[in-house]
C-alpha positions in Angstrom: -8.1 19.6 -35.3 -6.7 17.2 -37.8 -7.5 13.8 -36.4 -5.1 11.9 -38.7 -2.3 14.0 -37.4 -3.6 13.5 -33.8 -3.5 9.7 -34.5 0.1 10.0 -35.8 1.1 12.0 -32.8 -0.5 9.4 -30.4 1.4 6.6 -32.2 4.7 8.5 -31.9 4.1 8.7 -28.1 3.9 4.9 -27.8 7.6 4.2 -28.4 9.1 5.9 -25.3 6.1 4.9 -23.1 6.2 1.3 -24.1 10.0 1.1 -23.8 9.5 2.1 -20.2 6.8 -0.6 -19.8 8.7 -3.4 -21.5 11.9 -2.9 -19.7 10.0 -3.8 -16.5 7.9 -6.6 -18.0 8.6 -9.9 -16.3 11.1 -8.4 -13.9 11.3 -10.6 -10.8 12.0 -7.6 -8.6 9.0 -5.5 -9.8 7.3 -3.9 -6.8 3.5 -3.9 -6.7 1.5 -1.4 -4.7 -2.3 -1.2 -4.0 -4.3 1.9 -4.8 -7.2 3.1 -2.7 -9.6 0.9 -4.7 -7.2 -2.0 -4.0 -6.3 -2.4 -7.7 -2.6 -2.9 -8.4 -0.1 -0.3 -9.7 3.6 -0.4 -10.5 6.3 2.1 -11.3 5.8 1.1 -15.0 2.2 2.4 -14.9 3.2 5.7 -13.4 6.4 6.3 -15.5 4.6 5.5 -18.8 1.7 7.8 -17.9 4.1 10.6 -17.0 5.8 10.3 -20.4 2.5 10.4 -22.2 1.1 13.3 -20.2 4.2 15.4 -20.7 4.2 14.9 -24.5 0.5 15.7 -24.8 0.8 18.8 -22.6 3.8 20.0 -24.7 2.1 19.4 -28.0 -1.4 20.5 -27.1 -1.2 22.8 -24.1 -4.9 23.8 -24.3 -6.2 20.3 -24.2 -7.4 18.4 -21.2 -6.0 15.1 -20.0 -7.6 12.2 -18.0 -5.3 9.5 -16.9 -5.8 6.4 -14.7 -2.8 7.1 -12.5 -2.7 10.9 -12.2 -6.3 12.0 -12.6 -7.9 14.8 -14.5 -6.6 18.1 -15.8 -8.8 20.6 -17.6 -11.2 17.8 -18.3 -14.1 20.2 -19.3 -12.1 21.4 -22.4 -13.4 20.8 -25.9 -10.5 18.4 -26.6 -9.5 15.9 -23.9 -7.0 13.0 -24.1 -7.5 9.8 -22.1 -4.6 7.6 -21.0 -4.4 4.2 -19.5 -0.6 3.3 -19.6 -1.1 -0.4 -18.7 -4.7 -1.6 -19.1 -4.6 -5.1 -17.5 -2.0 -4.5 -14.8 -2.8 -7.9 -13.3 -1.7 -9.5 -16.6 1.4 -7.3 -16.7 2.4 -8.3 -13.2 2.0 -12.0 -13.9 4.0 -11.8 -17.1 1.0 -12.4 -19.4 1.3 -10.5 -22.7 -2.4 -9.4 -23.0 -2.1 -6.0 -21.4 -2.6 -2.8 -23.5 -1.6 0.8 -23.6 -4.6 3.0 -24.4 -4.8 6.5 -25.7 -7.9 8.3 -27.0 -8.9 11.8 -28.0 -12.4 13.1 -27.1 -14.2 16.1 -28.6 -16.9 17.4 -26.2 -16.8 14.1 -24.4 -17.1 11.8 -27.4 -14.1 9.7 -28.6 -13.0 10.6 -32.1 -9.6 8.9 -32.2 -8.3 5.9 -30.3 -5.2 3.7 -30.0 -5.0 0.3 -28.5 -1.5 -1.1 -28.4 -0.4 -4.5 -27.2 3.3 -3.8 -26.4 4.3 -7.3 -25.5 2.8 -8.7 -28.7 4.1 -5.9 -30.9 0.7 -5.0 -32.2 -0.8 -1.5 -32.6 -4.4 -0.7 -33.5 -5.9 2.6 -34.2 -9.2 4.2 -35.2 -10.2 7.7 -36.4 -13.8 8.9 -36.7 -15.0 8.5 -40.2 -11.7 6.8 -41.3 -12.1 3.3 -40.1 -10.2 1.1 -37.6 -6.9 -0.6 -38.4 -4.2 -2.9 -37.2 -1.3 -1.3 -38.9 -2.7 -1.0 -42.5 -5.1 -3.9 -42.2 -8.8 -2.8 -41.6 -10.7 -4.2 -38.6 -14.2 -5.5 -39.0 -16.6 -6.8 -36.3 -18.3 -10.2 -36.6 -21.4 -10.6 -38.6 -22.7 -13.3 -36.2 -26.4 -12.8 -35.4 -27.2 -15.8 -33.1 -25.9 -16.1 -29.6 -26.1 -19.8 -29.8 -23.4 -19.7 -32.5 -21.3 -17.0 -30.9 -18.0 -16.8 -29.2 -18.6 -14.4 -26.3 -15.8 -12.6 -24.5 -16.4 -11.5 -20.9 -14.6 -9.8 -18.1 -13.7 -11.8 -14.9 -16.5 -13.3 -12.9 -15.6 -11.2 -9.9 -16.5 -8.0 -11.9 -20.0 -9.4 -12.6 -20.3 -10.3 -8.9 -19.2 -6.8 -7.8 -21.8 -5.2 -10.1 -24.5 -7.7 -8.9 -25.0 -9.2 -12.4 -23.7 -12.7 -12.0 -26.9 -13.9 -13.5 -26.0 -12.2 -16.8 -22.7 -14.1 -16.7 -24.5 -17.4 -16.2 -27.0 -16.7 -18.9 -24.3 -15.9 -21.4 -22.4 -19.0 -20.5 -25.5 -21.1 -20.9 -26.8 -19.6 -24.2 -23.6 -18.9 -26.2 -21.7 -21.4 -28.2 -18.6 -20.7 -26.1 -17.7 -18.1 -23.6 -14.1 -17.1 -22.7 -12.7 -14.6 -20.2 -10.7 -12.1 -22.3 -10.8 -9.1 -19.9 -9.9 -5.5 -20.2 -9.4 -3.7 -23.6 -8.1 -7.0 -25.1 -11.6 -8.3 -25.2 -13.0 -5.2 -26.8 -10.2 -5.2 -29.3 -10.9 -8.8 -30.2 -14.6 -7.8 -30.8 -13.4 -5.0 -33.1 -11.3 -7.5 -35.0 -14.2 -10.0 -35.2 -12.1 -12.6 -33.4 -14.9 -12.8 -30.8 -18.5 -12.0 -31.7 -19.3 -9.8 -28.7 -17.5 -8.5 -25.5 -19.4 -8.0 -22.3 -17.8 -5.9 -19.6 -19.5 -4.9 -16.3 -16.8 -2.8 -14.8 -14.3 -0.3 -16.3 -13.7 3.4 -16.6 -13.5 6.3 -19.1 -9.8 5.8 -19.9 -10.6 2.1 -20.6 -13.7 2.6 -22.7 -12.8 5.7 -24.8 -10.5 4.0 -27.3 -12.6 0.8 -27.3 -15.7 2.7 -28.3 -14.2 4.4 -31.3 -12.4 1.3 -32.3 -15.5 -0.9 -32.3 -17.7 1.7 -34.0 -15.2 2.3 -36.8 -15.0 -1.4 -37.3 -18.7 -1.4 -38.1 -19.9 -2.5 -34.6 -21.9 -1.1 -31.7 -20.6 0.0 -28.3 -23.3 0.3 -25.7 -23.7 0.1 -22.0 -25.9 -2.5 -20.4 -29.0 -0.3 -20.5 -28.6 0.8 -24.1 -26.9 4.2 -23.8 -24.4 4.4 -26.7 -23.1 7.9 -25.9 -21.7 7.7 -22.3 -18.2 6.4 -21.8 -18.3 7.3 -18.1 -20.8 4.6 -17.3 -19.0 1.6 -16.0 -20.6 -1.1 -18.2 -20.1 -2.0 -21.9 -21.1 -4.4 -24.6 -19.3 -4.2 -27.9 -19.1 -6.1 -31.2 -21.8 -7.4 -33.6 -24.8 -5.1 -33.6 -27.2 -8.1 -33.4 -25.4 -9.6 -30.4 -25.1 -6.3 -28.6 -28.9 -6.0 -28.8 -29.3 -9.6 -27.7 -27.1 -9.1 -24.6 -29.0 -5.9 -23.7 -32.3 -7.9 -24.0 -31.0 -10.6 -21.6 -29.9 -7.9 -19.2 -33.3 -6.2 -19.3 -35.0 -9.5 -18.6 -33.0 -10.0 -15.4 -32.8 -6.3 -14.4 -34.1 -5.7 -10.9 -33.6 -9.3 -9.8 -29.9 -9.9 -10.4 -27.5 -11.4 -7.9 
């Protein structure tokens, strides 16, 4: 499998999918439904994923596909694509431009290529294993910050920390960092890959969210890890990404409060 060609294919899929998304962005009559987990979904999510799935199935019929809206097909295959057509549906619905379209390619469960596109901002980022991470042709590099007291920390929404019973981690980060901002979803991880924030802390997301973020951050010279230190699993629902020093520091803080979090 030529990963550069896979990346080029993924980028070529963005145009029709994002055209479908953007024609519905900031539409006053956009209908919003609730899924079984009470998260929102729109026709833009579903239409864009159908476009991406159809193109992948036609180009790579032996590959598996995992998508947020339409589930898993042949997900035990050696090569599996993950799709999140609109990561940050709340932002999309509210007319905020920080939502992303996410595509990744896994080999035996490990991300080897990833794309994070910000359609409303006209920005496309990609990473290929061993080839680096880029925004267009400009390389991405994580922050070199080593001290939490000097760090800009990105976090998911507080309700996610409360849902995962780790609000104390949220509070510690707020207290010990130089500044903490809520930059949820893939946007926060992308900003960590860019070095715009020093570390991103995310207590609740899924394989289609984390797959492109992991390869992006790692190829930008950073670390992607879950709260307990596992660097390999993208099916665990927690993630810390960015400066290696700060990822270790956040894991240490989590370990200190583990077993007594609220």
